C-alpha positions in Angstrom: 32.4 -39.7 -13.7 31.8 -38.5 -17.2 29.4 -36.0 -18.7 28.9 -38.2 -21.8 25.4 -39.6 -22.0 24.4 -42.9 -23.5 21.2 -44.9 -23.2 21.2 -48.1 -21.2 21.0 -51.1 -23.5 18.4 -52.7 -21.2 16.2 -50.1 -19.5 16.8 -47.3 -22.0 17.5 -44.6 -19.5 20.2 -41.9 -20.0 23.4 -42.7 -18.2 26.4 -40.7 -17.1 28.6 -43.0 -14.9 31.5 -44.3 -16.9 34.5 -46.6 -16.2 37.6 -46.8 -18.4 38.3 -50.6 -18.2 41.4 -52.4 -19.6 40.6 -56.0 -20.0 42.9 -59.0 -19.7 44.0 -58.7 -23.3 45.1 -55.1 -22.7 42.3 -53.6 -24.7 40.7 -50.5 -23.1 37.1 -49.3 -23.5 34.4 -47.4 -21.7 31.8 -49.2 -19.6 28.7 -47.5 -18.3 26.9 -48.3 -15.0 23.1 -47.8 -15.1 20.8 -47.0 -12.2 19.0 -50.3 -13.0 22.3 -52.1 -12.1 23.2 -53.1 -15.6 26.8 -52.5 -16.8 27.3 -52.1 -20.5 29.4 -50.8 -23.4 28.1 -48.7 -26.2 29.3 -51.2 -28.8 28.3 -54.1 -31.1 30.1 -57.4 -31.1 31.8 -58.5 -34.3 30.3 -62.0 -34.5 32.8 -63.1 -37.1 35.3 -63.3 -34.2 33.4 -66.3 -32.8 35.3 -68.9 -34.7 37.4 -72.0 -34.2 40.4 -69.9 -33.0 38.2 -68.3 -30.3 36.9 -71.8 -29.2 40.5 -73.2 -29.0 41.5 -70.5 -26.5 38.9 -71.9 -24.0 38.7 -75.6 -24.8 42.4 -76.1 -24.0 42.0 -74.9 -20.5 42.5 -77.4 -17.7 39.3 -79.2 -16.7 37.2 -77.5 -19.4 35.2 -80.7 -19.9 34.3 -81.4 -16.3 33.6 -77.8 -15.4 31.4 -77.4 -18.5 29.3 -80.4 -17.6 29.0 -79.6 -13.9 26.2 -77.0 -14.6 23.8 -79.6 -15.9 24.8 -82.3 -13.5 23.7 -79.9 -10.7 20.5 -78.6 -12.3 19.2 -81.3 -14.7 17.4 -83.4 -11.9 15.3 -80.3 -11.0 14.7 -79.4 -14.6 13.5 -82.9 -15.5 11.2 -82.9 -12.6 9.3 -79.7 -13.6 9.0 -80.2 -17.3 7.3 -82.8 -19.4 9.2 -83.0 -22.7 12.8 -83.8 -23.5 13.9 -81.5 -26.4 17.0 -79.5 -25.6 18.8 -76.5 -27.3 22.2 -75.3 -26.2 22.9 -71.8 -27.4 26.5 -70.9 -28.1 27.7 -74.2 -26.8 31.2 -74.2 -28.2 32.1 -77.8 -27.4 29.0 -80.1 -27.3 29.5 -81.8 -23.9 26.0 -81.0 -22.6 24.4 -81.9 -25.9 26.0 -85.4 -26.0 25.4 -86.0 -22.3 21.7 -85.3 -22.6 21.5 -87.5 -25.7 22.9 -90.3 -23.6 20.3 -89.4 -21.0 17.5 -89.9 -23.6 16.9 -86.3 -24.7 16.5 -85.1 -28.2 19.4 -82.6 -28.1 20.9 -80.1 -30.4 22.7 -76.7 -30.3 23.3 -73.5 -32.3 26.6 -71.7 -32.5 28.5 -69.4 -34.9 31.5 -71.6 -34.5 31.7 -74.5 -37.0 30.0 -77.5 -35.5 28.0 -80.7 -36.2 24.7 -79.3 -35.2 23.4 -75.8 -36.3 26.0 -73.3 -37.4 24.1 -70.1 -37.3 23.1 -67.0 -35.3 20.5 -67.7 -32.5 19.2 -64.1 -32.8 18.1 -64.6 -36.4 17.9 -68.4 -37.2 14.5 -69.8 -37.9 14.3 -73.0 -35.9 10.8 -74.1 -36.9 10.4 -76.2 -33.7 9.8 -75.9 -30.0 12.0 -76.9 -27.2 11.4 -78.0 -23.6 14.8 -76.8 -22.3 17.1 -74.0 -23.6 20.5 -73.3 -22.1 22.2 -69.9 -22.5 25.6 -70.2 -20.9 27.4 -66.9 -20.9 25.9 -65.7 -24.2 23.5 -62.9 -23.1 26.5 -60.5 -22.7 27.4 -60.9 -26.4 24.0 -60.6 -28.0 23.2 -57.5 -30.1 19.8 -57.4 -28.5 19.8 -59.3 -25.1 16.1 -58.4 -24.4 15.1 -59.7 -27.9 17.1 -62.9 -27.2 15.1 -63.5 -24.0 11.8 -63.0 -25.9 13.0 -65.3 -28.7 13.9 -68.0 -26.1 10.4 -67.7 -24.6 8.7 -68.1 -27.9 10.9 -71.2 -28.7 9.9 -72.9 -25.5 6.9 -75.3 -25.2 4.2 -74.4 -22.6 6.1 -75.5 -19.5 9.6 -75.0 -21.0 12.7 -74.0 -19.0 15.4 -71.5 -19.8 18.7 -71.8 -17.8 20.9 -68.7 -18.0 24.4 -68.2 -16.7 25.8 -64.7 -17.0 28.2 -62.2 -15.2 26.6 -60.7 -12.1 27.4 -57.0 -12.2 26.2 -56.5 -8.6 29.4 -58.3 -7.5 31.5 -55.5 -8.8 30.7 -53.7 -5.5 32.0 -56.6 -3.5 34.9 -57.7 -5.6 36.1 -54.4 -7.1 36.6 -53.6 -10.7 39.7 -55.8 -11.0 38.3 -58.7 -9.0 35.1 -59.0 -11.0 36.9 -61.0 -13.7 34.4 -60.7 -16.7 35.7 -57.6 -18.5 36.1 -58.5 -22.2 36.3 -55.5 -24.6 36.0 -57.8 -27.6 33.3 -60.3 -26.9 31.0 -58.7 -24.2 28.8 -55.7 -24.1 26.1 -56.1 -21.5 26.0 -57.4 -17.9 22.4 -57.4 -16.8 21.7 -56.9 -13.2 19.7 -59.5 -11.2 16.7 -57.1 -10.6 16.5 -56.0 -14.2 16.8 -59.6 -15.6 14.0 -60.7 -13.2 11.9 -57.7 -14.3 12.4 -58.5 -17.9 11.7 -62.2 -17.4 8.4 -61.6 -15.5 7.3 -59.1 -18.1 7.9 -61.6 -21.0 5.9 -64.3 -19.2 8.4 -66.4 -17.3 8.4 -67.5 -13.7 11.6 -67.4 -11.7 12.3 -70.9 -10.4 15.9 -70.2 -9.1 18.3 -67.3 -9.0 21.6 -67.6 -7.3 25.1 -66.1 -7.2 27.9 -68.6 -7.9 31.4 -68.3 -6.6 32.4 -71.9 -7.2 35.2 -72.7 -9.7 33.7 -76.2 -10.2 31.7 -74.4 -13.0 33.1 -73.2 -16.3 32.8 -69.6 -15.0 32.3 -68.0 -11.6 31.4 -64.7 -10.0 28.3 -65.0 -12.0 24.6 -65.7 -11.6 22.6 -68.9 -12.4 18.9 -68.3 -13.2 16.2 -70.9 -14.1 13.2 -69.4 -15.7 10.0 -71.4 -16.6 7.4 -70.4 -19.1 4.0 -70.1 -17.5 1.2 -72.4 -18.7 
């Protein structure tokens, strides 16, 4: 416990609970645990670090392609059933497996990433798209945004009237079950904010979404685990 007070990046309340966390790279930093359940650092990500070298570290891992694609193989039948259009945006996609797979499925698909790519190389938080989408995927990117709440609002405004947002992100409530070391998502270079389930739902409903699905995932068939999958749909 520390007496230093910072404001929660999500709910804005003053916090005092602090963990000194050393991540897998051996870097130590302070993480704060808010009463709203959110776990965060009082820091801003250097987005210049999202580059080809960063991507190579992940893309070389065994089964990266199959585990990356499994998310949409599971959820795309449901998503196609509840929306009308077929325009897709993958935010922070890294390798464009899902973009190419949805193109093969008949979708108009693109993506935006800071890493050099063949689609849109830019920052989702500031880029002017000039178009609407029916489906947006945010796969483990909320934790790196400078303004996660603003990113959710931006996704809402980019969606067509029945559009769907699929989010995957670390589930901080699992820290209580897995312990600090077992949680597995500490990254003192590329992550700042792990939003709790109840707070993410509160934000989503306030923005104008409906919660279609929210579930904890422990399966390693996906690109990441000990996380939450959430499907949000823009209300008519």
